[in-house]
Residue, then its C-alpha position, 0 to 999 in steps of 0.5 A: m579518576k576512574r570514573i571519568k575514564v569509565a564515562i568517557l570510554t562508554v560515551l565514546l563507545s555508544a558513539m562509535c556505536s550510533g555512527m555504525a548504526f546507519a553507515g550504509g545510509l537511509g532510502y526512502v521512497d515517494y511510495e504513492r509515486v511509485v504505485e501511480t507509475y507501477p504498470y501492474a498497479q495501474t492495471a490492478r486499479k482499472n480492474l478494481d474501477s470496473k468492478a465498483m463500476a458493476l457493483k453500482q451498474y447493479m443497484f442502478d438496475k435494482e433500483k429500476e426493478y423495484e420501481t416496478i413492484q406494485s405490492p408493499v409485501q412483495k417491494q419488501n421482500f426484493q429490498d430483504k433479498v436485494s440487500a442481502e445480495l448487495k452486502t455480500k457482493q460489498t464484502e466480496f469487493i472489499r476483500e479483492q480491493a484488500r488482497v490487490e493493495q497489499e500484493i502491489f505492496n508485496k512487490i514494490r516492499g520487495v524491489a525497494n529490498a533488493i535496492m536497499i541491499e544492492q545500496k547497501l543501506d541501513a533501511v528503506i522508508s516513506d519519503k513522509a518521514v524524511f525531514c532531511g538526508g537520506v538517499d531517495i531511491t523512487d526513482t530506481l525502483i519506479a524503473r526496477l518495477k517497471t520490468v517486473k509483472 
């Protein structure tokens, strides 16, 4: 009899604790839509696109320059030089891209965190992880981000 009471008490406590874990609810965000509509992210991505185009233009110019070289030794030296320069430029571009993406993510996460606290949500996750239920805060997040630089 005592074991049954302990078992029932354990089940009841477990049910109460699990019910408390998500007392405020779960928020979710369509991250791709947020990034597409966030003015800062749009500007940052346009800047990255222009840098990518500059890198393509650099390659195009170097190809034309390569075609004008006559000597095989000069061609090889030119290829080695351009290859090293290109690798450096690509590495810089990839670092800049990662830095910008992280900065965008951090700004979005900061605003999402503020909304989570205001709406007393337990967590905010990606909409891709939600099968049903939860609170969609995407529109609120987009509206708030439009005021953040």
